[in-house]
C-alpha positions in Angstrom: -30.5 -65.9 48.4 -31.0 -68.4 45.5 -32.8 -71.4 45.7 -31.6 -74.3 44.0 -33.7 -76.5 41.6 -33.4 -79.9 43.0 -32.9 -83.1 41.3 -33.3 -86.9 43.2 -32.9 -89.0 39.6 -31.5 -89.2 36.1 -35.2 -89.4 35.4 -36.0 -85.7 37.0 -32.7 -84.9 34.7 -33.9 -86.1 31.7 -37.3 -84.0 32.0 -35.8 -80.7 32.7 -34.0 -81.3 29.9 -33.8 -77.8 27.6 -34.9 -75.7 30.8 -33.5 -72.6 32.7 -33.1 -73.9 36.0 -32.0 -70.5 37.7 -29.8 -67.8 38.3 -27.4 -67.5 40.9 -27.0 -64.1 43.4 -24.4 -61.8 42.5 -20.9 -62.2 44.0 -18.5 -59.1 44.1 -15.3 -59.3 42.7 -12.9 -57.9 44.3 -9.0 -56.9 44.1 -8.0 -59.6 47.4 -10.1 -62.3 45.5 -8.0 -61.8 42.2 -4.6 -61.5 43.9 -5.6 -64.1 45.3 -5.8 -66.2 42.1 -2.7 -64.5 41.2 -0.8 -66.5 44.1 -2.5 -69.7 43.2 -2.0 -69.8 39.7 0.9 -67.5 39.3 -0.5 -65.1 36.4 0.2 -61.7 38.0 -0.2 -59.6 34.7 -0.5 -56.1 35.0 -4.2 -56.2 34.3 -4.9 -58.0 37.5 -3.1 -56.9 39.8 -0.9 -53.6 39.3 -4.0 -51.3 39.9 -2.4 -47.6 39.6 -1.0 -49.3 35.9 -4.3 -50.9 35.6 -6.0 -47.4 35.2 -4.0 -46.0 32.3 -5.3 -49.0 30.8 -7.6 -50.2 28.3 -10.1 -50.9 31.0 -9.3 -48.3 33.3 -8.7 -50.7 36.4 -7.5 -54.2 37.5 -9.9 -56.6 35.6 -10.3 -60.6 36.6 -8.4 -63.3 35.3 -10.6 -65.2 32.6 -10.0 -68.5 34.8 -11.1 -66.6 37.3 -13.9 -66.2 36.2 -14.2 -69.3 35.1 -13.4 -71.0 38.6 -16.7 -69.1 40.5 -18.5 -71.9 38.6 -18.3 -73.6 41.5 -19.7 -71.6 43.9 -22.1 -70.1 41.4 -23.8 -73.3 39.6 -25.0 -74.5 43.3 -26.9 -72.0 43.9 -29.2 -73.1 41.2 -29.0 -76.9 40.5 -28.0 -79.3 43.3 -28.3 -83.1 43.0 -29.4 -84.7 46.2 -29.4 -88.9 46.3 -26.5 -89.4 43.7 -23.7 -91.1 45.7 -21.0 -88.6 43.9 -20.9 -86.2 41.4 -17.5 -85.7 39.4 -16.3 -82.1 37.3 -16.2 -83.8 33.7 -14.7 -80.9 31.5 -16.0 -78.1 30.4 -16.7 -77.2 26.3 -16.4 -74.2 24.4 -15.9 -71.4 27.2 -15.4 -68.5 26.1 -14.7 -64.8 28.0 -16.8 -61.8 25.7 -16.6 -59.7 28.7 -14.2 -58.5 31.3 -14.9 -58.2 34.7 -13.5 -54.8 36.2 -12.5 -55.1 39.9 -15.5 -54.1 42.2 -17.7 -55.9 39.4 -20.4 -58.5 40.3 -21.3 -61.8 38.8 -24.1 -64.2 39.0 -24.7 -67.3 36.3 -27.2 -68.6 34.8 -27.9 -72.0 34.3 -29.9 -73.9 31.6 -29.8 -78.0 31.4 -28.5 -78.9 28.1 -28.2 -82.8 28.2 -29.0 -85.7 30.5 -27.2 -89.0 28.9 -26.0 -92.4 30.7 -22.4 -92.4 30.8 -19.8 -95.0 32.2 -22.5 -96.4 34.8 -23.6 -92.3 36.1 -25.8 -89.1 34.2 -23.8 -87.0 32.1 -25.1 -83.2 32.7 -24.1 -81.0 30.1 -25.1 -77.1 31.0 -24.7 -74.0 29.6 -23.3 -71.1 32.4 -23.8 -67.6 31.5 -21.8 -65.3 33.8 -23.6 -62.0 33.6 -21.9 -59.2 35.2 -24.1 -56.9 36.5 -25.0 -53.9 33.8 -22.9 -55.5 30.9 -24.3 -56.1 27.5 -21.7 -58.7 27.2 -21.5 -61.6 29.4 -18.2 -62.5 31.0 -18.0 -66.2 30.2 -20.2 -69.1 28.6 -19.5 -72.5 29.1 -20.8 -75.6 28.6 -20.1 -77.7 32.1 -19.8 -81.3 31.9 -20.7 -83.1 35.4 -21.4 -86.7 36.0 -23.4 -88.1 38.8 -23.0 -91.1 39.8 -26.3 -93.3 41.7 
């Protein structure tokens, strides 16, 4: 299992700006996860939930929703980055989210995280990190996003 890089202060975060923090473990994307995401979001497009029709489609199988891939960040990022000693951390949003390549069912994905910035904001420390979700064996990443999290000490 991936071991996260642990930070205990805003100063430690600021010192690590520009560094790759780590890579998460691989996680398989199975049809059950895709179907559950479709149920949760109401997005039942055939490319995601109809294996027979999708087999004849452009990817040869169903593919994960782009937003499903993005929604895996709370699973993947803590395997690379952990902040201890903060009272709480809150998701502040994401910048420039892109989905350069699909995630076919049965694929394995992982996240590679780089710390972009750590700045004071609203009584806390805002951390910007670039998260690249890689698909095993793929030339292009499945998702690239800059996440924003504010930690309150």
